[in-house]
N, C-alpha and C positions, 0 to 999 in steps of 0.2 A: 435038332434038325427041323422038327415040325414047327417050332417057334419061328425059326428063320424063314421058312416057307410062308408062314402066315404073315409075317412082316412084309415080305416081298409082295404078296397078294394085296395087302392093304395099301402099300405104296403105289402099286400099279393102278388100283381102282381110284385112289385119290388123284394121281397124276392125270388119268384120263378124264375124271370128272372136272378137274381144274381146267384142263385144256378145252373141254367142251364149253364150260361156262365163260372162259375168257377168249373164246374164238371170235373171229370177225363177225360183225353184225350181218353182213351180206354174204357170208360164206356159202350159204345154201341157196342163194339166188343168183341166177345167171343173167348177164346182160343179153337181151334178145334184139337182134337187128331186125327192124320192121320196115326199113326203107334204105335207100342207097347210103345216106349219111346219118340216119337216125337210129338210136338204140333206146331201149327201155328196160328197166329192172322192175319186174312186177312183184311188189311187196305183198305180204300177207294181208288178208282182208279184215282181220279182227280189229278190236280197239287197242290203243296203246297199253302195254302190259309188261310185267317182269320178263315174260318169255320172249317177246319180240323186241324188248329194249327200246320201244318207241318207234321202231321202223314198221310202217304199215301203209305207205303210199306208193306211188309209181314214179320214181325219179326217171327222167329221160335226159339224153344228151345227144348232141349233134357234133360230129367230127367234120369240121370244114377243111379246106386245103391248108390252113395255117394254125387253127386253134380249135377249142372245144366250147360249145354253148351248153349250159345246163338248165333244165327246167325242174322246178320243185325239188330241191335237194334233200328234203326230209325234215325230221323233227328235232334234231339235236346236233350239237357239235360232233358227237361220236358217229352219228349217221352220215353227216357231211364228210367226215374223214374217211369212213368206209367207202363212200361213193367215189372219192378221189382215188382210192386204191383200186377200186373196180375199173374205173376209167383208164387207169394206168396200165391195165392188162391189155388194152386195145390201142392205146396211142400214148406217145410221150409229148404231144402238143399241149401247150398251156391252156388252162381254162380262163377265158377272157370275159365271158358274159354269163349272168344268171338271170332267169326270168321266173318270178314268183307269181303264182296264179291267184292267191287270195290270202286273207289275213290269218286263217287258221294255222296255228304253229306247227302242226304235223307235216306241213308242206314246205315251210321256209326257214325254220330255225337251224337247219343244216347249212345255211349260208356261212355260219361261223367257221365250220370245218374247211370249207373251200377258201374262204378269205384268208385263213391261216396259211394255206399252202400257196395261194396266189393273191397277194395283197393288193394288186392293181385291178382285180376283177371288178367289172361294172355290173350293178344289180338293178333290175327294173321291176316295176309293179304299178298297179292301178294307183292313182293319186290318193284315193280314199283309203286304200290298204296302208299306205305310208302314214297317212294321218291317224288312222285308228291304232296302228302299231305304236306310234309315238305317244298316243294318248293313254296307253295302259294295256292294250291287248297283248302286246309282246310279253310283258312281265306276267300277265295272267296265264298265258300259254306255257311259259317257262315253268311256272309253279305247278300247273296242271300236269304237264308231262313228267316232272320230277315225282309228283305224287303217284301217278298211275303206274310208273315204272319202278317205284320204290328206290329212287336214286340212280337208276341206270343212265339218266341224262344229266347228272350233276355236272356243273361247270359250264353249262350252256349259257351263252349270252346272246342277246338280240343284236344281230347285224342287220339293221333295217335298210331296205333298198333306198337309194338316194336319187334314182332316176325315175321320173314320172312318165308313164305312158299316156298316149292319146288313142282314142278309138280310131281304128283304121291305119294307124301309124305303121310304116314299113321301115325296119332297121336292117341295113345291109351289113353283114359281118362276113368278110372275105367273099367266098363264092355262094353264100347262103343269105336269103332274105327272110326275116321273121316279121310277120304281120300280126298286130295285136287287135283283138276284138273285145271291147270293154262293155260292161253292162252297168246300168244304174242300180239294178237289184236283180239277182238271180239266186244262186246258192247263198250269197251274202250281198252286201253293197260294195264289195271290193274285188269283184271277179274280173279276171282277164283270161281269155283263151288265146292260144298262140298257134298261128298257121306257119308251118315250115314249108314255104312255097315251092321250092325246087323238089321236095320230096312228096308233096301233097299229103302231108301229115298234119293233124290237128291235136294239140295238147289242150284238153278241156278244163283241167283242174277239176274241182268238184261240181262243175255244171253238168257232169255226166258221171254216173256210177254204173258198174256192171257186176252183177252177182253180189252186191253188198248194199245194205240199206243206207239211204242218205240221211243227212242231218239238214233240217231246214229251219232251225231255231232263229237264224239271223236273215232268212231269205224269203222268197216268195214263189209259190207254185206258178202263178201266171208269168212272173219275171223269168223263172227258170225255163219254162216252156218256150218263152220268146227267145231266150238265148240259144236253145236247141234249134229253133227254127232258123236262126242266123247261121248256126253251124251247118245245118242241112243244106243251106244254099251255097256253101263254099265248094270249091273244086278240090276236094280232098278224098282220098281213098283209104287212109289209115286213121283211126281214132284212138287216142291214148286217153282213157278216162282217169280221173283222180284216184280211183280205187277199182280193182278188178281187171279182168282180162282185156287186152287190146283187141280191136277188131276193125270192121269197116263201119259204114254209116248205120248199120243195124244196131250198133251200140247206142246211137243217138235216138233212133226211132223206138227202140225197146224201152229206154229210160223215159222218154216222153210219154209213152203209153202208160207206164207205171204212174207217173205224176198225174196224168189226165184221168186215169181210172179213179184215183182217190178224189181228185178235185170235183169232177163232174158228178160223182155219186154223192159227195157231201152236199153239193148244190141241190140235187134232187131230194135227198133225204131231209135236208133242212126245211124244204117246202112242206114236208109231212110232219114238221114239228118234232123231229127226233133229236135226242141228245147224242153226244159223241159216243157214249158207251153202248147205246142202242144200235148205232150205225156199224160199230166195229165188226161184228160177225158177218153182216151183210156185205161189207166192203172186202173183207178177207176172202169171202167166197168168190169175189170178182178178180182176186189177185192170185189165183192158183198157180199161174206161171212163175210167180215170184216167191213162193213159199220157201224155197230152198236158199234164198239169198241170205247171206250172213247177217245175223241179228234180226231176222224178220219179226219174230215174236216179241223181242224186246223193244223194237222201234215203232211198230205199226200204230199202236195206240196214240203215241205222241204225235205222229205224223198226221193222223186223222184230226186230232185236236187243233193242230196248227192250221190245217185246211179249213176247219170250222171258223176259226177266228178270221182268216183271210176272206172267206165268203161273206161273213157277217159284216165285214168292213168295206165291202164293195160299194 
């Protein structure tokens, strides 16, 4: 009798463990309505991992009177498929358009999952994003995501956008107009921000972060701050950053302050002939409001070094 009970306990634990491990990627994340037509799923703010299975950005979607528009569908085929299921809980309208904010694969490799469900979907991006993706960035990101998640994103293939955006271009989709705002260089050389005009919502991609440290390996402090100035001039009331909580324009001003604090202090300390490692504790002291941002300790040294290189090349 004891053996039978033990077997049932083991089977129960195994079944629940399996169910947990094989559960939906977005099961623990709700779609939050932030405007009349606009919804966002706030992903975890960590790096791609086994635990999050590569889901760590903020996919957004707009439900028009006839269809659905998706922004940054995530990092893999699996995340894209999970997003389709999540959208299906709110509408049965077809997904007809995708807008990808930049070349980093954690934001757009989910195109595949949506394209599988809606083969006629139109996908848009910055022309340089399309160029870089075709030139090898797509495959590099597929390999990186597979490595960081230990195979959780296996089977992902690059569905590269085929429609090139222009700065200031307005695309009317049913009763909604999407206006694109492109940069020469900001977070990367491939960035597009998307203004959902009827809702006064801005999808920034990684031109803005909230409560998470940014990556600027491919970008520019000055260019990113210029992009934020462009965003601040827009008639929007809701800001959806690439990572972190949605808010108002304070998301933009707070992130610009973060970038400016690093950049202006690097400028000043370079005039005192300081090296990056000598600057680090002084700049950290100026960034007390940001010390709780995800990966602050891991990222701040590199961000200071990137600022040093940019200031030296002015």
